[in-house]
C-alpha positions as CSV (number, residue, x, y, z in Angstrom):
1,M,-41.6,144.7,-181.3
2,K,-41.3,147.3,-183.6
3,A,-39.2,147.4,-186.1
4,K,-38.9,147.6,-190.2
5,D,-36.7,144.8,-190.6
6,V,-36.8,141.4,-189.4
7,I,-34.2,138.9,-189.4
8,I,-35.4,135.2,-188.9
9,I,-32.6,132.5,-187.4
10,L,-33.4,128.7,-187.2
11,D,-32.3,127.0,-184.8
12,C,-30.4,123.9,-185.2
13,G,-29.8,123.1,-181.4
14,S,-26.6,125.1,-181.3
15,Q,-26.2,126.8,-177.8
16,Y,-24.7,129.8,-179.1
17,T,-28.6,130.7,-181.4
18,Q,-29.7,133.0,-178.9
19,L,-26.1,134.8,-179.1
20,I,-26.8,135.4,-182.7
21,A,-29.4,136.7,-182.2
22,R,-27.8,139.1,-179.6
23,R,-25.7,140.3,-181.9
24,I,-27.5,140.6,-184.5
25,R,-29.9,142.9,-182.6
26,E,-26.6,144.9,-180.9
27,L,-26.6,146.0,-184.2
28,R,-30.2,147.4,-184.1
29,V,-31.8,144.4,-186.2
30,Y,-34.9,143.0,-185.1
31,S,-34.2,139.2,-184.8
32,E,-36.3,136.2,-184.4
33,I,-35.5,132.2,-183.5
34,L,-38.2,129.7,-184.7
35,P,-36.8,125.9,-184.8
36,W,-35.3,124.1,-187.9
37,D,-38.3,122.6,-189.6
38,A,-40.4,125.3,-189.5
39,S,-42.6,125.8,-191.7
40,V,-41.9,128.0,-195.2
41,E,-45.5,129.6,-194.7
42,E,-44.2,130.5,-190.8
43,I,-41.0,132.1,-192.3
44,R,-43.1,134.2,-195.0
45,S,-45.4,135.0,-192.9
46,K,-42.8,137.2,-190.7
47,S,-41.4,139.2,-193.6
48,P,-38.1,138.3,-193.2
49,K,-35.2,140.4,-194.9
50,G,-32.3,137.2,-194.2
51,I,-32.7,133.7,-193.0
52,V,-29.2,133.2,-190.7
53,I,-29.1,129.0,-190.0
54,S,-27.3,127.9,-187.0
55,G,-24.7,125.6,-185.4
56,S,-25.4,122.5,-184.0
57,S,-24.1,120.0,-182.1
58,R,-25.2,116.8,-184.4
59,N,-23.4,116.4,-187.5
60,V,-25.1,117.1,-190.9
61,P,-24.6,113.3,-192.6
62,L,-26.2,111.9,-189.7
63,S,-29.8,110.9,-190.8
64,E,-31.6,112.2,-187.4
65,A,-29.2,115.8,-187.7
66,P,-31.2,118.7,-187.9
67,T,-32.0,119.5,-191.3
68,V,-34.2,122.1,-193.8
69,S,-36.3,122.5,-196.2
70,S,-34.9,123.1,-199.8
71,E,-37.9,125.2,-200.2
72,I,-36.4,127.8,-197.7
73,L,-33.2,128.3,-200.6
74,E,-36.7,129.4,-202.7
75,I,-37.7,132.2,-201.0
76,G,-35.4,134.5,-202.8
77,I,-34.1,136.7,-199.9
78,P,-29.5,136.5,-198.6
79,I,-29.2,133.2,-196.3
80,L,-25.7,132.9,-194.0
81,G,-25.1,129.6,-192.6
82,I,-23.3,128.9,-189.6
83,C,-21.0,126.0,-188.5
84,Y,-23.5,123.1,-189.2
85,G,-25.3,125.9,-190.9
86,M,-22.6,126.1,-193.3
87,Q,-22.1,122.4,-193.6
88,L,-26.2,121.8,-194.1
89,L,-26.5,124.4,-196.7
90,C,-23.2,122.3,-198.6
91,H,-25.3,119.2,-198.5
92,I,-29.0,120.4,-199.7
93,L,-26.9,122.5,-202.7
94,G,-25.3,119.1,-203.7
95,G,-21.3,119.7,-201.8
96,K,-19.8,116.5,-200.0
97,I,-19.1,116.9,-196.1
98,A,-16.3,114.6,-194.4
99,K,-15.1,113.8,-191.0
100,T,-12.1,115.9,-190.4
101,G,-10.3,112.7,-188.1
102,S,-11.1,114.5,-184.8
103,A,-13.4,117.3,-183.2
104,E,-11.5,120.4,-183.1
105,Y,-13.0,123.2,-180.6
106,R,-10.3,126.3,-181.1
107,R,-9.0,129.9,-181.9
108,I,-8.1,129.3,-185.6
109,Q,-6.7,131.3,-188.4
110,V,-8.2,132.4,-191.1
111,E,-7.0,133.1,-193.9
112,I,-9.7,135.0,-196.8
113,E,-9.0,134.2,-200.7
114,D,-12.1,136.5,-201.4
115,E,-11.4,140.3,-200.6
116,N,-14.0,141.5,-202.7
117,A,-16.7,139.0,-200.9
118,K,-19.1,141.1,-199.7
119,L,-19.2,139.0,-196.5
120,L,-15.4,139.6,-195.4
121,K,-15.6,143.0,-196.7
122,G,-13.0,145.0,-194.8
123,L,-11.4,141.8,-192.7
124,P,-7.9,142.0,-192.6
125,K,-6.3,139.0,-194.6
126,R,-5.5,137.1,-192.0
127,F,-8.0,137.3,-188.2
128,C,-8.6,135.1,-185.8
129,A,-11.8,133.0,-185.5
130,W,-13.6,130.1,-183.3
131,M,-13.8,127.1,-184.9
132,S,-16.5,124.0,-182.9
133,R,-16.6,120.9,-186.0
134,G,-16.2,117.1,-186.1
135,Y,-17.1,117.6,-189.5
136,S,-16.0,120.0,-192.3
137,V,-16.6,120.6,-196.0
138,A,-14.5,118.0,-198.5
139,Q,-16.1,119.6,-202.6
140,L,-18.4,122.3,-202.4
141,P,-21.6,122.4,-204.8
142,P,-21.8,123.7,-208.3
143,N,-21.7,127.4,-208.8
144,V,-20.7,127.9,-204.8
145,R,-17.0,129.4,-204.7
146,S,-14.7,129.1,-201.5
147,L,-14.1,132.6,-199.5
148,A,-11.3,131.5,-196.8
149,K,-9.3,128.3,-196.1
150,S,-8.7,128.1,-192.2
151,E,-5.0,127.5,-191.3
152,D,-5.2,123.3,-192.2
153,G,-6.5,123.5,-195.8
154,S,-10.2,123.0,-195.3
155,I,-12.4,125.4,-196.7
156,A,-13.3,128.7,-193.3
157,A,-15.9,130.3,-195.9
158,M,-18.5,129.6,-199.3
159,A,-20.6,131.8,-201.1
160,T,-23.3,131.1,-204.1
161,L,-22.1,132.8,-207.3
162,D,-24.8,134.8,-207.4
163,D,-23.9,136.0,-203.6
164,R,-27.6,135.3,-202.1
165,I,-26.5,132.4,-200.0
166,W,-23.3,132.2,-197.9
167,G,-21.5,129.9,-195.4
168,L,-19.0,130.5,-192.3
169,Q,-17.3,127.5,-191.2
170,F,-16.4,129.3,-187.7
171,H,-18.6,131.2,-185.7
172,P,-18.5,135.2,-185.4
173,E,-20.8,135.9,-183.1
174,V,-18.9,134.7,-180.3
175,A,-16.5,136.8,-178.9
176,H,-13.2,134.2,-179.0
177,T,-13.4,135.3,-183.0
178,E,-11.5,139.0,-184.3
179,H,-13.4,140.9,-186.3
180,G,-17.1,138.9,-185.7
181,L,-19.4,141.5,-185.2
182,E,-18.1,143.4,-188.8
183,I,-19.2,139.7,-190.7
184,L,-22.4,139.8,-189.3
185,R,-22.6,143.7,-189.8
186,N,-21.7,143.2,-193.4
187,F,-25.0,140.1,-194.1
188,L,-27.3,142.5,-192.4
189,F,-26.5,145.8,-194.2
190,D,-24.7,144.5,-197.7
191,I,-26.2,141.7,-198.0
192,C,-30.1,141.8,-197.2
193,S,-30.3,145.7,-196.8
194,C,-31.6,145.9,-193.4
195,E,-31.9,149.3,-191.7
196,P,-31.0,150.1,-188.2
197,S,-34.6,150.5,-187.0
198,W,-35.1,148.2,-183.8
199,N,-34.4,149.6,-180.5
200,L,-34.9,149.2,-176.3
201,E,-37.7,152.1,-175.9
202,D,-39.6,150.2,-178.4
203,W,-39.2,147.3,-176.8
204,V,-40.9,149.0,-173.1
205,E,-43.2,151.0,-174.4
206,E,-44.9,147.0,-176.7
207,K,-44.2,145.2,-173.5
208,I,-46.0,147.1,-171.3
209,K,-48.8,147.0,-173.5
210,E,-48.9,143.5,-174.0
211,V,-48.4,142.4,-170.0
212,A,-51.2,144.6,-169.2
213,Q,-53.5,143.0,-172.4
214,I,-52.7,139.3,-171.5
215,V,-52.6,140.2,-167.4
216,G,-55.9,141.6,-168.0
217,N,-58.0,142.2,-164.4
218,D,-56.1,139.1,-163.0
219,K,-53.4,139.3,-160.1
220,V,-49.6,138.7,-160.5
221,I,-47.3,137.6,-157.6
222,C,-44.1,138.7,-158.2
223,A,-41.2,135.9,-157.2
224,L,-38.3,139.4,-156.5
225,S,-35.1,137.8,-155.8
226,G,-33.0,140.8,-155.5
227,G,-31.3,140.9,-159.0
228,V,-31.4,142.6,-162.1
229,D,-34.0,140.6,-163.2
230,S,-37.0,139.8,-161.7
231,T,-36.4,143.8,-160.2
232,V,-36.4,144.7,-164.0
233,A,-39.8,142.0,-164.7
234,A,-41.2,144.1,-161.7
235,V,-41.2,147.3,-162.3
236,L,-42.4,146.7,-166.0
237,T,-45.1,144.7,-165.1
238,R,-45.9,147.1,-162.4
239,K,-46.0,150.0,-164.9
240,A,-48.5,147.7,-167.3
241,I,-51.6,146.5,-164.4
242,G,-50.9,149.0,-161.3
243,D,-51.7,147.4,-157.9
244,K,-52.9,144.0,-159.5
245,L,-49.4,143.4,-158.7
246,H,-48.4,141.4,-155.4
247,C,-44.1,140.6,-154.7
248,V,-42.9,138.7,-152.7
249,F,-39.7,138.0,-151.2
250,V,-38.8,135.1,-150.3
251,D,-35.9,133.8,-147.9
252,N,-34.4,130.6,-149.0
253,G,-32.1,130.5,-146.6
254,L,-29.8,130.4,-150.0
255,L,-29.3,134.1,-150.1
256,R,-25.9,135.6,-150.1
257,L,-24.8,137.4,-146.1
258,N,-27.3,140.4,-145.3
259,E,-29.0,140.0,-149.3
260,A,-32.5,139.7,-147.6
261,E,-32.0,143.7,-145.7
262,N,-29.5,144.7,-148.5
263,V,-32.7,144.4,-150.9
264,L,-35.9,144.9,-149.5
265,S,-34.5,148.6,-148.1
266,V,-33.7,149.1,-152.2
267,Y,-38.0,147.3,-152.8
268,R,-39.6,149.6,-150.4
269,Q,-37.4,153.2,-150.0
270,K,-36.1,153.5,-153.4
271,L,-38.5,151.8,-155.5
272,N,-42.0,152.4,-153.4
273,L,-42.6,147.9,-154.8
274,D,-45.0,146.7,-151.8
275,V,-43.3,143.1,-150.9
276,R,-44.3,140.7,-148.5
277,Y,-41.0,138.7,-146.7
278,V,-41.4,135.4,-146.6
279,D,-38.6,133.2,-144.6
280,A,-38.9,129.7,-146.0
281,S,-35.6,128.7,-145.5
282,N,-36.0,125.9,-143.5
283,E,-38.9,124.3,-146.0
284,F,-36.1,125.0,-148.8
285,L,-32.6,123.6,-146.8
286,Q,-35.4,120.6,-146.0
287,A,-35.6,119.9,-149.7
288,L,-32.4,119.9,-150.4
289,K,-30.9,117.2,-147.4
290,G,-29.1,114.5,-148.7
291,I,-28.9,115.9,-152.7
292,T,-25.8,116.1,-153.9
293,D,-25.9,116.1,-157.4
294,P,-26.9,119.6,-159.5
295,E,-29.9,118.2,-161.3
296,E,-31.8,117.4,-158.2
297,K,-30.7,120.6,-156.7
298,R,-32.3,122.7,-159.2
299,K,-35.3,120.7,-159.5
300,A,-36.1,120.3,-156.1
301,V,-35.5,124.2,-155.5
302,G,-37.8,124.8,-158.3
303,K,-40.4,122.8,-156.6
304,T,-40.1,124.0,-153.1
305,F,-40.3,127.6,-154.7
306,I,-43.3,126.7,-156.7
307,D,-45.2,125.3,-153.6
308,V,-44.1,128.3,-151.8
309,F,-45.4,130.8,-154.5
310,E,-48.7,129.2,-154.5
311,R,-49.1,129.2,-151.1
312,E,-48.6,133.4,-150.9
313,A,-51.2,133.6,-153.6
314,E,-53.7,131.4,-151.8
315,K,-53.0,134.7,-149.2
316,V,-53.5,136.8,-152.0
317,G,-56.9,135.2,-153.4
318,D,-57.6,135.1,-157.3
319,S,-53.7,135.5,-158.0
320,K,-53.7,133.5,-161.6
321,W,-50.0,134.7,-162.4
322,L,-46.0,134.2,-161.4
323,L,-44.3,136.7,-162.5
324,Q,-40.8,135.1,-163.9
325,G,-37.2,137.0,-164.9
326,T,-36.9,134.4,-167.1
327,L,-33.7,135.6,-169.8
328,Y,-33.3,133.7,-172.8
329,P,-29.9,131.9,-171.2
330,D,-31.6,130.1,-168.6
331,V,-34.1,128.8,-172.0
332,I,-31.5,127.7,-174.3
333,E,-29.3,125.9,-171.6
334,S,-32.5,124.3,-170.2
335,G,-32.6,122.5,-174.0
336,Q,-36.5,124.0,-174.0
337,E,-36.6,126.1,-176.6
338,S,-34.9,124.7,-179.7
339,R,-35.8,120.6,-181.5
340,G,-32.3,119.1,-181.0
341,A,-31.2,121.7,-178.3
342,S,-28.9,120.5,-175.6
343,I,-29.8,120.3,-171.6
344,I,-26.7,122.2,-170.1
345,K,-28.2,122.6,-166.7
346,T,-31.6,122.9,-165.7
347,H,-32.6,126.3,-164.2
348,H,-34.9,126.5,-161.7
349,N,-37.2,128.7,-163.1
350,V,-37.1,126.8,-166.6
351,G,-36.9,123.1,-166.1
352,G,-36.8,122.5,-162.9
353,L,-40.4,123.6,-162.7
354,P,-43.4,120.4,-162.1
355,E,-45.5,119.9,-164.5
356,E,-48.7,120.5,-163.0
357,M,-48.9,124.3,-161.2
358,K,-52.0,126.1,-160.3
359,L,-50.1,129.3,-161.5
360,Q,-49.4,130.5,-165.3
361,L,-46.0,131.8,-165.8
362,L,-45.9,135.5,-166.7
363,E,-42.2,136.0,-168.1
364,P,-42.0,139.2,-170.2
365,L,-37.8,139.3,-170.9
366,K,-37.3,135.7,-171.5
367,D,-36.8,136.9,-175.1
368,L,-33.7,139.4,-173.9
369,F,-30.0,138.7,-172.9
370,K,-28.6,140.4,-169.4
371,D,-27.1,143.3,-170.5
372,E,-30.4,144.0,-172.7
373,V,-32.1,143.8,-169.2
374,R,-29.9,146.0,-167.5
375,A,-30.1,148.7,-170.2
376,I,-34.2,148.8,-169.7
377,G,-33.9,148.8,-166.1
378,A,-32.0,152.2,-166.6
379,I,-34.7,153.0,-168.9
380,L,-37.3,152.2,-166.1
381,G,-35.3,154.6,-163.5
382,I,-34.1,151.1,-161.3
383,P,-31.7,152.5,-159.3
384,H,-27.9,151.3,-160.6
385,S,-27.1,150.0,-157.3
386,I,-29.1,146.8,-158.3
387,L,-28.6,146.8,-162.0
388,R,-24.6,146.4,-161.0
389,R,-25.5,143.5,-159.4
390,H,-23.7,140.3,-160.7
391,P,-25.8,137.1,-162.2
392,F,-26.5,134.9,-159.1
393,P,-28.4,131.6,-159.9
394,G,-32.0,130.7,-158.8
395,P,-31.1,127.7,-156.6
396,G,-28.6,130.8,-154.8
397,L,-25.5,128.9,-152.9
398,S,-27.3,126.0,-153.0
399,V,-25.0,125.1,-156.7
400,R,-21.7,127.4,-155.6
401,C,-22.3,124.5,-152.3
402,L,-20.9,121.5,-153.9
403,G,-22.0,118.4,-152.3
404,E,-24.3,117.9,-149.8
405,V,-25.8,121.8,-148.6
406,T,-25.6,122.2,-144.5
407,P,-26.6,125.2,-143.1
408,E,-23.2,125.1,-141.7
409,K,-21.4,125.1,-145.2
410,L,-23.4,128.0,-146.3
411,E,-22.3,130.1,-143.8
412,L,-18.3,129.4,-144.7
413,L,-19.4,130.4,-148.6
414,R,-21.6,133.3,-147.6
415,Q,-18.4,134.9,-145.3
416,A,-16.2,133.5,-148.5
417,D,-18.4,135.1,-150.6
418,A,-18.8,138.8,-148.9
419,I,-14.7,138.7,-148.4
420,F,-14.3,138.4,-152.4
421,M,-16.9,141.3,-153.2
422,D,-15.5,143.5,-150.6
423,E,-12.0,142.9,-152.4
424,L,-13.8,143.6,-155.7
425,D,-15.7,146.4,-155.2
426,S,-12.6,148.7,-152.8
427,S,-10.0,147.5,-155.6
428,G,-12.2,149.0,-158.5
429,F,-12.9,145.4,-160.4
430,Y,-16.6,144.5,-159.7
431,D,-17.4,146.8,-162.5
432,K,-15.5,145.8,-164.8
433,V,-15.7,141.8,-164.5
434,W,-19.3,140.1,-165.6
435,Q,-19.8,137.8,-162.9
436,A,-17.8,137.0,-159.8
437,F,-18.3,134.8,-156.9
438,C,-17.4,131.9,-154.5
439,V,-17.5,127.8,-154.2
440,L,-16.8,125.7,-151.8
441,L,-15.5,122.5,-152.8
442,P,-16.6,119.4,-150.9
443,V,-12.3,118.7,-150.3
444,R,-11.1,119.3,-147.2
445,S,-7.1,120.0,-146.5
446,V,-4.3,120.2,-143.7
447,G,-3.4,123.5,-143.3
448,M,-1.5,125.8,-140.4
449,M,-3.1,128.7,-138.2
450,K,-1.5,130.1,-135.4
451,D,0.9,127.2,-135.1
452,K,-2.0,124.8,-134.9
453,R,-3.4,122.1,-137.9
454,T,-5.9,122.9,-139.0
455,Y,-8.4,120.4,-141.5
456,G,-10.6,122.8,-143.7
457,Y,-12.6,123.0,-146.5
458,T,-11.4,124.8,-149.7
459,I,-12.9,127.9,-151.6
460,A,-12.5,128.4,-155.8
461,L,-13.0,131.8,-156.4
462,R,-14.3,132.4,-160.2
463,A,-14.5,135.8,-162.1
464,V,-15.6,135.9,-166.1
465,E,-15.9,138.5,-168.2
466,S,-18.7,137.9,-171.0
467,L,-21.1,139.9,-173.2
468,D,-24.2,137.9,-172.3
469,G,-23.3,135.0,-170.6
470,M,-23.5,132.9,-173.6
471,T,-19.0,132.7,-173.8
472,A,-16.9,133.7,-171.5
473,D,-12.9,134.2,-170.6
474,W,-11.2,134.3,-166.9
475,V,-10.5,137.3,-165.7
476,Y,-6.6,137.9,-165.1
477,L,-6.6,139.7,-161.2
478,S,-3.2,141.3,-159.4
479,R,-1.3,139.1,-157.7
480,E,-1.6,141.5,-154.7
481,L,-5.3,141.5,-155.4
482,L,-5.6,137.7,-154.7
483,D,-3.3,137.8,-152.3
484,N,-5.3,140.3,-149.8
485,I,-8.8,137.5,-150.1
486,A,-6.7,134.2,-149.7
487,H,-5.8,135.4,-146.8
488,R,-8.9,137.8,-145.4
489,I,-11.0,134.7,-146.2
490,C,-8.6,132.0,-144.7
491,N,-7.6,134.8,-141.8
492,E,-11.7,135.7,-140.8
493,V,-13.5,132.5,-142.0
494,A,-12.8,129.8,-139.3
495,G,-13.0,126.4,-141.2
496,I,-11.2,127.7,-144.9
497,S,-8.0,126.5,-145.2
498,R,-7.3,127.0,-149.0
499,V,-8.3,129.4,-151.6
500,V,-7.6,128.3,-155.2
501,L,-8.3,130.0,-158.8
502,D,-10.4,128.2,-161.7
503,V,-9.0,129.8,-164.6
504,T,-11.3,128.1,-167.1
505,S,-13.1,130.0,-170.2
506,K,-16.7,129.2,-171.3
507,P,-16.6,127.0,-173.3
508,P,-15.2,124.1,-172.4
509,A,-16.5,124.9,-168.6
510,T,-20.1,127.0,-167.6
511,I,-19.8,129.9,-165.5
512,E,-21.2,128.5,-162.3
513,W,-19.7,125.0,-161.3
514,E,-23.1,123.5,-160.9
């Protein structure tokens, strides 16, 4: 993509790696992720202005932990190590790392010692940061100084005396860290001398050319779901290849209330997309029959999804590509991009796909975050009614219906979720939250309706605020709003006798329950 300056991020297997990339792009500097064992030659070929070494789920002293070549330190450009990355740099430079006693994942107070340090310029003397560690720096290497300490006295930031190599024990990229974006801004502009030259308009222009070149004269079949991602992917690809794009909307029986009718209307009347409707609900529900494990659900949906689309591709004739709206978080949470990455959950359109497919995957959005995709959608002229929609999982309601998926449970969940969305929208909260939805729990409890005993299911309400889905905090909904939602669900949805609220942030929880 067009950008004067590039920052390389070496991924050591952290779930926050993509978030570092997003924060850097937010500051209009292009970032590119490479695996931790990328060669010096590959890094040099990118002509980067700086390097960031990510965190990791591993620990530096372990022999199997990710590492980087010491030759990288000799390239001569600024390097920033974050969390594990700081410990790794300390280890390579000759310092010592020690176990903290117990792993900690929490907010901590950081106190700056060197107020003249470029990396921490303009920050208050004390601020709150997100710490995720099991080890810490016990002894600094020669020619390395401490810049800040955490509340327990351990080193929270460091730098070499020549101000070229920097380290942070905390995560500046997460929303939990105060002034985190300012720290990254200091690294990009004051230390790496980058210029803010990257923008999404350039990305759109070049991606359209790239897709046209990749596809050539081939036909592409598009998996439209009604969500932001697949819609943006379709409109972008349509601009690249015209009528060689064939869109298909599959009703998998796992959609929300009236979803098929609503989205098809937008596609056909406002976006002028030629969309074929396929009802495969029985096929998907049959594939999910008897399955309770979340990963197995996702894989079952993924396999059925491909079976359906390969069948539809044969009807189109000579289709060679399957277009999907896969995003960065889908890839990183499935553990596919980075060596050493942990699998949080398999996304049906990434790790859930079968190993052998007749179609090649076309994923033009896989390097982007959700907010970037929404911005691109606006550039492409996609209606706000689509762009404002909350994220919806590829496996649909199957991963919001805990336990075995049945038509009866899905109907209860659809009705409850529709009430939740209606109340959020009418109260003005829908556009204020990142994502909200209902979860049907495999728990039944006693209730009372019309002076009679009931024994119904439990609905959990989930509403979170986030910038990108990599981290999230639960949203405080007013007592009055929650009361309205609970009363309506219990009164209007026969079979639901209890409503509870999920007040867990990410981490430690994920946004979706499965």
